[in-house]
VOPAGU-2260 file (C-alpha; in pm, 1 decimal, decimal comma):
REM VOPAGU-2260
SITE   aa  ch    i         X         Y         Z
SITE  MET   A    0       0,0       0,0       0,0
SITE  LYS   A    1     136,2     340,0    -104,9
SITE  ILE   A    2      89,9     626,6     142,1
SITE  ALA   A    3     163,6    1000,7     125,0
SITE  VAL   A    4     147,5    1257,2     405,8
SITE  VAL   A    5      23,5    1617,4     382,6
SITE  GLY   A    6      64,6    1859,4     673,0
SITE  LYS   A    7     295,9    1886,7     970,2
SITE  GLU   A    8     595,4    1674,0    1076,1
SITE  ILE   A    9     611,6    1501,1     737,8
SITE  GLU   A   10     966,9    1366,9     772,2
SITE  GLU   A   11     891,6    1200,2    1106,3
SITE  LEU   A   12     567,5    1051,2     977,1
SITE  LYS   A   13     740,8     919,2     664,4
SITE  GLU   A   14     960,0     697,8     880,8
SITE  LYS   A   15     665,7     568,9    1083,0
SITE  VAL   A   16     480,9     479,4     763,7
SITE  LYS   A   17     781,3     279,3     643,3
SITE  GLU   A   18     825,4     112,2     985,2
SITE  LYS   A   19     469,2     -22,2     960,4
SITE  GLY   A   20     548,8    -186,0     626,8
SITE  PHE   A   21     386,4      67,6     393,9
SITE  GLU   A   22     553,2     231,0      93,6
SITE  TYR   A   23     587,6     608,4     116,8
SITE  ASN   A   24     495,1     749,6    -224,5
SITE  GLU   A   25     404,0    1112,0    -301,4
SITE  GLU   A   26     369,2    1057,0    -676,5
SITE  ASN   A   27      94,1     795,7    -683,7
SITE  PRO   A   28     -41,1     728,1    -333,5
SITE  GLU   A   29    -337,3     502,2    -262,3
SITE  ILE   A   30    -400,0     661,2      78,3
SITE  VAL   A   31    -316,3    1011,0     208,5
SITE  ILE   A   32    -263,3    1094,0     575,4
SITE  CYS   A   33    -365,9    1451,7     659,0
SITE  TYR   A   34    -184,4    1563,3     974,6
SITE  GLY   A   35    -275,8    1896,9    1129,7
SITE  GLY   A   36    -600,3    2093,1    1145,5
SITE  ASP   A   37    -921,3    2041,6     949,6
SITE  GLY   A   38    -796,9    2264,2     666,7
SITE  ILE   A   39    -519,7    2016,1     582,1
SITE  PHE   A   40    -785,0    1777,7     448,0
SITE  LEU   A   41    -905,9    2046,2     205,3
SITE  ILE   A   42    -550,9    2119,4      88,1
SITE  ALA   A   43    -476,1    1748,5      46,4
SITE  GLU   A   44    -793,8    1700,0    -157,4
SITE  ARG   A   45    -679,0    1965,1    -404,8
SITE  ILE   A   46    -341,7    1789,9    -438,4
SITE  TYR   A   47    -471,5    1431,9    -444,4
SITE  SER   A   48    -830,7    1463,3    -564,1
SITE  GLY   A   49   -1050,1    1157,7    -501,5
SITE  ILE   A   50    -785,2     955,8    -316,1
SITE  PRO   A   51    -903,9     832,2      29,2
SITE  LYS   A   52    -770,1    1037,6     320,4
SITE  ILE   A   53    -724,9     982,7     693,3
SITE  LEU   A   54    -745,3    1294,4     911,9
SITE  VAL   A   55    -513,5    1281,6    1213,4
SITE  LYS   A   56    -531,8    1556,1    1472,8
SITE  GLY   A   57    -209,2    1755,8    1475,1
SITE  SER   A   58    -360,0    2081,1    1600,4
SITE  PRO   A   59    -568,9    2166,3    1910,1
SITE  ILE   A   60    -829,9    2338,1    1690,5
SITE  SER   A   61    -897,1    2029,3    1476,5
SITE  ASN   A   62   -1258,2    1910,0    1503,9
SITE  LYS   A   63   -1251,8    1615,4    1262,3
SITE  GLY   A   64    -907,7    1460,6    1301,9
SITE  HIS   A   65    -856,0    1130,1    1485,2
SITE  GLU   A   66    -691,6    1204,0    1817,6
SITE  THR   A   67    -464,2     901,3    1818,5
SITE  LYS   A   68    -103,3     811,1    1745,4
SITE  ILE   A   69      -4,6     748,1    1386,5
SITE  GLU   A   70     103,8     392,3    1472,0
SITE  GLU   A   71    -249,0     311,8    1592,1
SITE  VAL   A   72    -399,3     477,1    1284,6
SITE  LEU   A   73    -190,6     259,7    1053,1
SITE  GLY   A   74    -265,6     -49,3    1263,3
SITE  LYS   A   75    -642,4       3,0    1239,2
SITE  PHE   A   76    -612,0      62,2     867,1
SITE  ASN   A   77    -416,4    -262,9     828,0
SITE  LYS   A   78    -693,8    -450,9    1013,0
SITE  LYS   A   79    -959,7    -281,0     794,9
SITE  GLU   A   80   -1117,0    -122,9    1102,9
SITE  PHE   A   81   -1257,0     172,5     915,6
SITE  GLU   A   82   -1536,7     297,5     693,6
SITE  VAL   A   83   -1526,2     544,4     404,3
SITE  GLN   A   84   -1732,3     863,1     401,1
SITE  GLU   A   85   -1804,4     996,1      52,4
SITE  ILE   A   86   -1845,7    1373,9      22,8
SITE  LYS   A   87   -1997,7    1518,4    -292,8
SITE  LYS   A   88   -1829,4    1845,0    -385,1
SITE  LEU   A   89   -1979,3    2176,6    -493,0
SITE  LYS   A   90   -1879,4    2352,9    -812,7
SITE  ALA   A   91   -1906,7    2725,8    -881,1
SITE  VAL   A   92   -1906,3    2837,9   -1244,6
SITE  TYR   A   93   -1824,1    3207,9   -1283,2
SITE  GLN   A   94   -1930,4    3401,3   -1592,8
SITE  GLY   A   95   -1766,8    3742,0   -1616,9
SITE  ALA   A   96   -1749,0    3999,5   -1893,1
SITE  PHE   A   97   -1433,4    3848,9   -2042,7
SITE  GLU   A   98   -1389,9    3497,5   -1906,1
SITE  THR   A   99   -1551,6    3187,7   -1758,9
SITE  ARG   A  100   -1385,0    3008,5   -1469,1
SITE  SER   A  101   -1477,8    2748,5   -1210,8
SITE  LEU   A  102   -1386,1    2652,1    -854,9
SITE  VAL   A  103   -1464,3    2331,2    -664,3
SITE  GLY   A  104   -1516,9    2302,8    -288,0
SITE  VAL   A  105   -1542,8    2018,5     -36,7
SITE  ASN   A  106   -1661,7    2241,5     248,9
SITE  ASP   A  107   -1813,3    2542,4      81,1
SITE  ILE   A  108   -1826,8    2808,0    -186,0
SITE  VAL   A  109   -1816,1    3163,7     -48,8
SITE  ILE   A  110   -1919,1    3490,0    -212,7
SITE  ARG   A  111   -1843,6    3802,3     -14,8
SITE  ASN   A  112   -1753,5    4170,7     -26,2
SITE  SER   A  113   -1385,2    4236,8     -87,3
SITE  LEU   A  114   -1387,1    4573,6      93,1
SITE  PRO   A  115   -1500,7    4567,8     458,8
SITE  THR   A  116   -1627,2    4925,7     424,3
SITE  GLU   A  117   -1861,5    4843,5     134,0
SITE  ALA   A  118   -2149,6    4595,1     130,7
SITE  LEU   A  119   -2199,2    4358,0    -158,9
SITE  ARG   A  120   -2529,2    4369,8    -349,6
SITE  PHE   A  121   -2644,9    4052,3    -516,4
SITE  LYS   A  122   -2948,6    3865,8    -644,5
SITE  LEU   A  123   -3004,7    3506,4    -538,5
SITE  LYS   A  124   -3222,8    3265,9    -734,6
SITE  VAL   A  125   -3287,5    2904,7    -638,1
SITE  LYS   A  126   -3593,9    2689,4    -700,2
SITE  ASN   A  127   -3898,4    2912,8    -631,1
SITE  PHE   A  128   -3697,2    3169,0    -435,2
SITE  GLU   A  129   -3562,0    3489,6    -590,7
SITE  LYS   A  130   -3453,2    3792,5    -389,5
SITE  ASP   A  131   -3208,3    4085,8    -378,6
SITE  PHE   A  132   -2971,9    4121,4     -83,8
SITE  ILE   A  133   -2724,7    4370,5      61,4
SITE  GLY   A  134   -2455,5    4251,4     301,1
SITE  ASP   A  135   -2126,0    4069,5     335,8
SITE  GLY   A  136   -2230,5    3779,2     111,6
SITE  LEU   A  137   -2319,9    3410,3     109,8
SITE  VAL   A  138   -2181,7    3076,2     222,6
SITE  ILE   A  139   -2298,2    2778,4      13,8
SITE  ALA   A  140   -2205,3    2455,0     193,2
SITE  THR   A  141   -2201,4    2078,3     156,5
SITE  ASN   A  142   -2332,5    1870,3     446,8
SITE  TYR   A  143   -1967,1    1804,8     536,8
SITE  GLY   A  144   -1907,7    2181,2     544,9
SITE  SER   A  145   -2200,3    2237,2     783,0
SITE  SER   A  146   -2031,6    2080,0    1084,8
SITE  GLN   A  147   -1910,0    2273,6    1386,3
SITE  GLY   A  148   -1598,1    2474,6    1315,2
SITE  ALA   A  149   -1690,2    2539,6     951,3
SITE  TYR   A  150   -1797,5    2877,1     807,7
SITE  PHE   A  151   -2161,2    2775,9     742,2
SITE  TYR   A  152   -2210,3    2665,9    1102,4
SITE  SER   A  153   -2063,2    2990,9    1237,3
SITE  ILE   A  154   -2348,9    3177,4    1065,1
SITE  ALA   A  155   -2641,6    2931,9    1065,5
SITE  ARG   A  156   -2562,2    2755,7    1395,8
SITE  LYS   A  157   -2691,8    2426,6    1262,2
SITE  GLU   A  158   -2579,3    2116,9    1075,7
SITE  PHE   A  159   -2759,0    1918,5     807,4
SITE  GLU   A  160   -2719,2    1568,7     663,6
SITE  LYS   A  161   -2855,7    1606,3     309,7
SITE  GLY   A  162   -2881,1    1884,4      53,5
SITE  ILE   A  163   -2697,8    2212,5       0,1
SITE  GLY   A  164   -2689,8    2482,7     266,8
SITE  ILE   A  165   -2720,5    2857,2     203,2
SITE  ALA   A  166   -2618,8    3092,1     486,1
SITE  PHE   A  167   -2655,5    3470,4     459,8
SITE  ASN   A  168   -2355,1    3657,7     593,4
SITE  ASN   A  169   -2436,9    3978,8     782,5
SITE  ILE   A  170   -2713,6    4099,0     551,4
SITE  THR   A  171   -2925,4    4410,6     611,1
SITE  LYS   A  172   -3263,2    4231,7     623,4
SITE  LYS   A  173   -3320,9    3917,5     826,5
SITE  GLN   A  174   -3319,1    3596,8     623,4
SITE  GLU   A  175   -3298,3    3248,9     771,0
SITE  SER   A  176   -3049,2    3004,3     624,9
SITE  LYS   A  177   -3188,5    2764,2     366,4
SITE  ILE   A  178   -3131,2    2396,0     290,5
SITE  VAL   A  179   -3217,0    2301,8     -67,5
SITE  SER   A  180   -3211,9    1960,3    -234,6
SITE  GLU   A  181   -2894,6    1834,9    -401,3
SITE  ASP   A  182   -3034,7    1864,2    -753,9
SITE  ASN   A  183   -3081,5    2241,3    -727,5
SITE  LYS   A  184   -2871,3    2498,0    -911,4
SITE  ILE   A  185   -2807,2    2816,6    -717,0
SITE  GLU   A  186   -2772,1    3131,4    -928,7
SITE  ILE   A  187   -2619,0    3457,2    -806,8
SITE  GLU   A  188   -2582,4    3783,9    -994,5
SITE  ILE   A  189   -2366,6    4064,4    -856,9
SITE  THR   A  190   -2561,3    4391,1    -874,1
SITE  ARG   A  191   -2288,6    4597,3    -704,8
SITE  GLY   A  192   -1931,3    4497,4    -625,5
SITE  PRO   A  193   -1652,6    4458,0    -564,8
SITE  GLY   A  194   -1655,9    4107,9    -427,5
SITE  VAL   A  195   -1467,2    3779,3    -432,1
SITE  LEU   A  196   -1554,6    3416,5    -503,2
SITE  VAL   A  197   -1360,8    3146,5    -316,7
SITE  ALA   A  198   -1380,4    2772,5    -249,5
SITE  ASP   A  199   -1271,6    2620,5      83,5
SITE  ASN   A  200    -931,2    2758,2     190,3
SITE  ASN   A  201    -809,6    2784,0    -169,6
SITE  ARG   A  202    -618,2    3108,8    -227,3
SITE  ASP   A  203    -702,0    3099,1    -598,0
SITE  TYR   A  204    -993,4    3341,5    -568,7
SITE  ILE   A  205   -1197,7    3517,5    -839,9
SITE  ASN   A  206   -1271,8    3890,9    -828,5
SITE  LEU   A  207   -1636,1    3988,5    -877,9
SITE  GLU   A  208   -1784,7    4302,9   -1031,2
SITE  LYS   A  209   -2132,2    4428,2   -1119,5
SITE  GLY   A  210   -2299,4    4203,5   -1378,2
SITE  ASP   A  211   -2095,2    3892,1   -1298,8
SITE  LYS   A  212   -2296,4    3569,8   -1261,8
SITE  ILE   A  213   -2222,2    3254,1   -1066,5
SITE  LYS   A  214   -2393,0    2914,9   -1080,7
SITE  ILE   A  215   -2332,9    2673,3    -793,4
SITE  PHE   A  216   -2432,6    2307,0    -798,3
SITE  GLN   A  217   -2336,5    1965,4    -666,9
SITE  THR   A  218   -2096,5    1772,5    -887,4
SITE  ASN   A  219   -2026,3    1401,7    -928,1
SITE  GLU   A  220   -1674,1    1459,5    -791,3
SITE  ILE   A  221   -1629,9    1286,8    -456,8
SITE  ALA   A  222   -1385,0    1335,3    -172,1
SITE  LYS   A  223   -1325,9    1022,6      36,2
SITE  ARG   A  224   -1260,1    1044,9     410,0
SITE  ILE   A  225   -1151,3     735,4     601,6
SITE  ILE   A  226   -1313,4     714,5     945,9
SITE  LEU   A  227   -1148,3     470,8    1186,2
SITE  LYS   A  228   -1365,1     251,9    1407,0
């Protein structure tokens, strides 16, 4: 079995992987160990998309990492004492005046104002709901991205198991968060910018201006998280 490590203390973990009889391989791994906080999983998924990943707690602020020694993690994996959680990703397709781009998120897609002194104005359309908003923006989340510690939860204060979550970030008129079914397409039009479009903790953001349109929907791309028993 070929294993790669993403995160902290990589050199030390490399040796422990080899000691347990696994092959350390960063080029073509079959399993990826994510060591650090919850954000390491998101980074690792961008590097090794679709490859199963084990989250190991290497930071006190990690909410989803296994709080156990790496030797025990590898031992449980060897004994097949685990299950695999499949997480369907979200895709945002941006249509600007001069280009079309896309971003993919495991946790969430975020649209927000780029200047803290200026609110973003946008129109949201989904299913039978269509409304104009003024505020800091939106967080569109997967069920995985609705858990405690994630951006959606910090606004909505709730988790969900199925669907796509929409949380309204500091808007001028009260609007409860929404959970829509997974087959919905969420459409946003910027009516006054500037703003930014981001996915997870990816620093490859897209600048938004008046007239730009974004479509957000669930893709068939899947992230795989190994949960030890």
